[in-house]
N, C-alpha and C positions, 0 to 999 in steps of 0.2 A: 279364554288364552285370547294374548295380545297380537296384532299381527306380527312381528318381528320374531311372536313366538312358533306361530303357523308356520313364518316362513322356515327356520331351521328344523323344522318336523319334514320338509323336503331336503333335509341332507341325511334321512334313517337310512336310504337304499343306498348308500353311501360312504358307509359310518366306516367300514374297515379301511378305506380308501384317507376318509379323513382324519384315523388315528395315525395313516401311515404320514401324514401330511403335516401333521401334530409335531411327530418325533422328529422328522424330517427337517422341519421347521427351525425346533429348541435346540436342536446337536448343530444345526447349523451357525445358531446366534451362541453357544455356548464358542464355537471353534473362531466365531466373529471377535469376541473378547480375549479369546485366547493370543490373536495377533496382536492386540493389542498389547499385555501384559507380559509378549514376549522382547517388550520393547525394552524391558529394566534387563536382563540379562543381554542383550544386544547391543545397548547402551556400555555397563560396563564390562566387556569383551572388548567393545573397540576403543573403549579409553582406557585397557590395561589394569581396569580396581581388581582389587579382590574377590573372589567367591563369593559366590551367594552364602546370603546366614543362616546358619542352620538354625539357631536360634536368635531371639530377640528379632530387631526389623518388624516390617509388618507382616501379616498373617499371608497373605501376597507373595512374599519373598520368602518366607516358608517352606509355602507350597512348593514352588519355583525350584527350590536347594531341592526338593527330592526327586524334580521331575527331571529337569532339564541340570539339574547341578552337576552329575556325572560327566554330563559331555563338556563343563566346563574346567572342571576339577585336576584334569590328567592332561593336560594338551597347552600346548602354547596359545598365546593371544590370537594369531593367525588363525590356529584349527578351530579353534575354542568361537569366533568368529563363523568362522565356517559353519560348525555345526550347527550353530546356533538359524544362521540362514538357513539352514536345510529345516530343522523344522518347520520356521517360519513358512517356507513356500509351502513345505507340506500343507501344513494347515492351512494355508489361503487356497489351494487349489481344490480340496477336501471339505471345506465349507463353501465354495461354488458350486461346485457338485451339488451338493446335497440341497443347496438354496435353490441352485434349478429344480431338480426335482419337485421340489416343496412349489416350487410356483406354476413347473408345469400344472400338477395334479390339480392345484388351487382352478386353473384354469378347467381342467374336465372335470370338474364338481361341479361349476358355476353353470355351464353349456350344460350341463347335465341336467341340469335344477330349473334353469329356467325354460329348457325342452319338457319337461315333465310340466312344470306351470303353463303352457304354451298349449301343449296337449291337455290337459286336464279342463281348463280356459274355453280350450274352443269345442271339447265333448260337453261340457256341461251349457255351451250357446244353445246347442240342439236338443236339447232337455226343457228349455225356455218355452214360454207360452208367444202365441205367434202376437198378441197384442202389445209385448215386449219391444218387438222390434218393427212394430208400426210406429211406438212410439219413442223411441231410439233411430239416435243418427249413426247410421253406417259409418261414418268418419270413425264416431266415437265409439263404437265398438272396435274399429281395425286398428285404433291406437292404443287400445286398453289391450292386445291380441300382441301386438307387433313392439309398438313402444314399448307400454309400463312391463313388462313383462322382461324386457330386456334391461330396462334399468332396477329392474328386482335385483339381480343378479352382483348391485354394488353392495346390497348387502352381504354375499356368500362371500364377494370378494374383499370387502372389509374384515367380515368376520374371519377370511383364512389366510389371502395373501397381506392383509394390512394388518390386522390388530391383533393376531394370533403371533405373526412375525414381530412384531413392534416390541408387546407385552415382554414377548421373551427374549428380548435386546437388552429390553430395560431392567428384566430380573436379573439378568446375565451382568450388565453392566454394574447395578446399585449393588449387587453382589461381589462385585470387583473391586467397586471405589468402596464398598468398607471393608473390603481385605485388606486395601493400600491406606485409607486414613478413613476411621468412623469420624471423625471430628468433621471435617470439610463433608462427607457424604450429609452430616447432620443437618449442615445448614443449606445444602439443597434441598433435602427433599423435608426439610421447615417450611421452604418458600413454592412447594410445588401445590398446596391445596388453593394457593393465590389463582393460579391459572386457572382451575375448572370453576372456581367463581365467576374469572371473567368472559370465560365462553358461553356458559348453562345460557346465559338469557340470549344469547343470538338463535343456539339451536331451536327455539320452537317459531320464532320467525321464518327462518327456514322451510321448513314443515311445511307451516301453512303457505307461503310465496310460492311454494315447486308442488302444493295442490294444486293451485291457482293454475301456475303454468300448463300442467300435465291437462287441464280442462281447456285453455287456450291450444294448445296444441289439437289436443281432440277436434275444436272446432277448424282447425285450419284445415286437416287432414280432411273433415266431412265435405266442405267447401269444394275442397280440390274431388275430391269423389263424383260428388254430385256434377261438377261443370264437365269430367268425363263423359259421363253419362243423359247430359243436356248438352253436348257442344253443338246438336243441331239446331234447338230451339234456339240458343242464344246466339248463330251465328243467322238464324231465321227473324230473329226482332232485330238486328244489330245492336246487341247489347253487349259487347265485348269491353268496352269504355268502361260501363257499369259492373260488369265482373270483375274487368279488372280494379276498380276503386274499391268493391266490396272483400277482395283479396288484400289489396294493401292494408286495408284498416284494421283486419282482423290480423296480419302480418305483425301493423304496429303495436297492436294491443300484444301481441303472445314477445315482441322485442321488448315492449315497456315491464312484462311478467318476467321476463328471463333478469333482464339489469337489475328494478327488484330483488330478487332472489336471490344473486350473485352476490350483489350489493352485500347482505349480512355473512354469505359462503363465503366470498373471500378473506372477510376480517378477520377468521381464526388462523391464518395462517401465520400472517405479520405481526398482531399480537402474541401470538406465540413465540415467535423467532425475538424478537423484543425481547421478552419476559427472560427465554431463556440466555439470550447476551447480558442481560443482567445479572443473570448466576451467575454464569461463567465469568465477569468480573466481578464479582461479591468472592468465589473461587478464586483468583487470582491474590483478591487484596490478602485473603486469611488463609491462603496457603504460603505464600513468600516470608509471611512472617511464621509459619512454623518449619519452613525450609532454611531460613538462614541465622543467623546468631549464633551464638554458640552453645548454647541449650537446643540445636536443630532438631524436632521431631519427625523429620521426615528426609529422606536423603532426596535429593537434585534429580536422578532420577526417577525415583517412585513419585516427587510431582510430576515429573514429565508426562511418565504415564495415565498418571491420573487426571492432568487436564485433557490428555488425547481424548481418555474414554470418555471426559464430563462431555467436551465439546461431541464427539459422537454419538453420546447418549441425547444430544438436541431433537436428529432426526429422530428415530420413533417417537420421544414424546411428542414434537409438533404432529409428527403422525397421528398419534390417539388424541391427542388434544382436535384434530378434525375431524375425527371419528362420527363424532354425533352429527357435524354437519352434513357429510356424506350420506349417514343416515337416514338423516331427517329426506331429501329428498327420493332417497328408495322406500322409505316406509311409505312416505306421497302417492308413489307411484303403486307400492304392494295395496294402499285404502284402496286404489278403483280397481283393480282386479280383484282383489277379496269383496268389495261391494257386488259386483257380479257373481262371483263364485256363492255369496251368500243367497244369492235368490230362490226362491223354491223353485225347485224341478215339476214338472207339470208333465212330462212326455215320457216319462221314464215309467215301464208294465211297474204293478205293483201288485204284492202278494194278494192270493182272491182270484187273479184274473186268471183267463182262460184264452184259448186257442180260439177264432171266432171260425164259426161255420155260417152255411149258408144255401139252405136246400128250396126253400117257399118263398115267401115272403118281407117283403119290411114296410115295418107301420111307425107312424109320426101318431102320439099319443099325447093330444093336449100339451105341447112344446113349444116356451115361448125361451126366450132369452134377450137380453142387453148388455152392452159392453160394460165391464166396469162401474156397473149401479147407476148406466145412466137411462135417458131416456128409450123404452122396448122396441126392438128392430122386430121379433117376431111376437106374436101372442096369439093363443091357443091355437094351434097349429094342426091339423087330424086327416091323413089318408094314409089307404093302405098302396102297397103297389106289389102285386105277383110275379114271381122269377119271369124273366122273358120279357116283361112286357117293358115297355116305354112310360115314361110320365115326363112331359115338358111343363114348367116352371115358367110363366110370364106374369106380366105385368110393367107398371111404369120405373123409370128409374127411383133407386132407392126404396122400395117394396121391400126390400130384405132378399130376394132369390137366391145372392152367392151365398148369405149368410145360412139360408136356409138348407143348402148342399154341403156347405161348409161342417155343417154340424154330425152329418153322416160320418166322413172319418173320422171325427174327435179330432180337429183342427180345434172348437170351440166343444165347453162341455153345455148344455142346456142350462138355464136358471131356474124351469119350470118344467116340468112333464120327461117323457121318455123317448128313444127311438129302439122299437125292438127289431130282433133279425131272428126270424124263426121264434117268435116268442119271448126270446132272452134281450133286456138291453143290452146296448153298444158297449155301455160303460163297464161291462161285465167281462169286456173281450180286452184282450192285449193290443196298441194300438199298435203294432209292426202288424198283427196277423189278421186285423180287420184292415188295414192297408194293404196288405198283401193281397187283398182279396179285390183292388178297384185299379180304376187306371182314371187319370183323369189329364183332358186335354181343356185350356183355358183359355183366354181368348187374347192375354199375353205368356206367349209361348218362352220360355226360360230354356235357353242354351246355352251351354258352358264352350269356354276358350280349346273348345279337344277337338278331336276328329267325328266325323259322320258317323260312326261305328261307334264310340264311345258315347256318341249323344244318342244312340239309339237305344243301344246296351246299357244306359245309365243305371250306376248298381248294382250290378252283377256283372261276374266275369266267368259266368259259366256258357255264355250261348256263343255259339258259332258265326262265322262269314256266310255260310250260308242262311242260318236263322235269320241273322236281321237282313241281309237282301230280300227274302219272302216276305219277311215282313215290309220293307220299303217296297216291295212292289204292291202290295194289298192296298198301301197308302197313299199309290201312285207317285211314289218318290223314287224309285232304282232311276229311272231315265235321265232325271234333271244331274242326281249323283252321281252317276256315272260319266258323265259329261265336267266335273267339278275337273281340276289339276290330276288330282292321286286318289280320283273315288272316293274309297269309301276311307281312305284315309284322309284325307283334308282335311287342314284345321279351318275351323268353323270362322273364328276373330270371336274378339270382344261379344258376347249377346249372341252369337250366329249371323253378324254384321254383314257376313258377304251372301248372306241367302237373304229372297224377297220372303214378306210377309207371308205369301201362301204357301212357298216352301220350307217356312219354317215351323208352320202345321204341318204339314204332312212328316216331317220329320217328327214332332212330337207324337201324332198321332201312330206314325212305324212302332214307336217308343209304346206306347199301350199295345196296340198289336200282338209287340214281342213274348207280352208276359200273359199274356187272354186272360185277362180279368171277368169273372163272371158278374161284376157290375162296372158300368162307366158312368160317370160326370161329363158332361160336354159343358162348359159358359164360357157361351157365348162365343161360339169354334170355330165361327163363320162370319163375324159382323162388320170383322174390321177388311175386306177383302174385296177384288175385284170381280164381276162375274166370270172369267176365266178362273181363277183362280179358286173363287168359291164353287165352281162347278166340279173341279177335280179333288177340292177336298172334300166336298159332299159326298162323290164317290166315295172316297177312302172313308168316310162315316157313314155312312150306309156297309159297308162291311165290316167297318169295325163296331156296330148296332144288332149286327146278327146274331142269334140265338143270347143274345145278353141283357141284363137287366140294368135299362137307361137311365138317367135323371139329366136333361136338357134342361140349360138356362137361355132361353130361346128371344133376341130381341127380331128377327124375323120370322114372322109367325108363319109362312110359309114353307118354313125348314120342318114344322111339328103337327101339319094337318093331319099326318097319319100318326100320330101319337095315342094312348091306348087308355093314356088321362090328361087331360090339361089341368093344372092346376092353376088358378089366377091370383096374384098376389096385389093388395095395394094396404098401404101402410102397416107390412107386417103381417094384416091378416089373410086368407082364404074367404075372398069375396065369391069363387065361383070354381065348381068344379064340374068337367064331365070330358068329352068328344067335342071334337072341332064342329061337328054338327048340330049336336042341343045347345054347345053352345052360342055358336052362332044363329041359329031359330033365337036362342032366348034375349039375345038383343042388348046385354047388359055390357061391363066394362071390355071382354074378350071384344064383342063385335066391333065397339067403337075403337078399339087399340087398332083392328085388322082392318077395319073399312080405312083410317087413316094411314093407314100403311099402304093399301092399295090403290088409293086413288094422290097418295104422293109418287 
């Protein structure tokens, strides 16, 4: 199914409102045409001509003789004129009421469709694998969720408020024109296909340029997003001018892209208007010949009404001619939205997966992993962890320590081998239930621009303030939180910038403590802290680790000397394993790393 077809499927929940919109639009179009047709009896009454012909004359005149003829036949010219004006005003008011309701329902439908598409896209993003986010710029995703989905509503707007309304008007006007004079109508319709042939080549260029423009807008958004996140780095390296030049270059590229797209998009309007003007001139030339002379085929008032309706027809013809151009830009945005929606989901729970359970042990059996078919990050990893034990993963940078623990909550799937929990491969467990067994505290603490309370109880709304405070006390966080301006209701700012590194870590530890998970993953949680902050955080970590199965990625080896098992990684392989005493006595890589740190 094409992009436009998939977009129109989003209208399905609003089918009843859509039908109502179509009815209101069509009736308003009929009434709009009727206001011009009423010019004929108005002009007859104004100039004191005889009543409308019941036989002979045009089809429209005969219809008017039936509908408004009685208002004119038995009255003086003044009364007849007043009656026609009343009908004309009543028709005009009713037409505008229906047009307003049709426009309002169009706005309701298009905003609902955009909301649905945004929610669907946002939900789908959360099911994509982590490596997608690692290779895709955040600003591009932001642009697709906000800007591209908003542009997509042009399709709905063009379909409802523009295309349906204008096609209805065209049908009504053409029917009226045929009823007034089929000869003049034939002159106009013969010229219509030429306009399509003129406009068609422009549409393809507009869509291609619109896609290019959307990509460049995403790059602009990415650069601004990066600048906001790294403003301290920019100022530290006095790179303001450098970043300004980068942004100016991107903004200039975007400007050129917009100009290229608009150069073609704006072409359809003057072309269609000039073409329509030429058709009107042709109608004038043919119409005057039919209306003048002894054997006149048209009465003057019919010719005037025909020309008025023909002029009115130019506006919807122009809008319909511009419709493919407007659609081209919207469909280019839709391409970018559906490009993400078409990516395979990896995070959804699949049929046959069962709730996770953990009672005895966790085993890594022949585990290997590589990112997207690149060189292996892990090879032949084997070890066991009993419930309640602490296992430390150490080794030089790039050895695969973080990857090893990221496989446990199924952030990634092993390329080979299995991770077992109580003898069952974790691939048989649902991700949601598996991750529900774990608390994760990493070196890079993620805090939201929300209150302290919301950050500690993140993802859950069933925790009480007392529970949150108890977790904060255990994490050595309650004292500094109490001193914040509004305590637990204090907003932490973007990424928790109001707090120090140690304070952010203690908030993250409180978050993990609150959930009381049986499995804990600590990824270098104290490596970037000063001595006092490290002491407070380490005390909190010691409380957090009590009676839990813990995986610790350690940079400072002094923090893992009491681990039940230390696994030493080098180049993705386990080169040593054991306790601190046995590994230090062995004199291998662990001892060299340990001695280097303590000499330092």
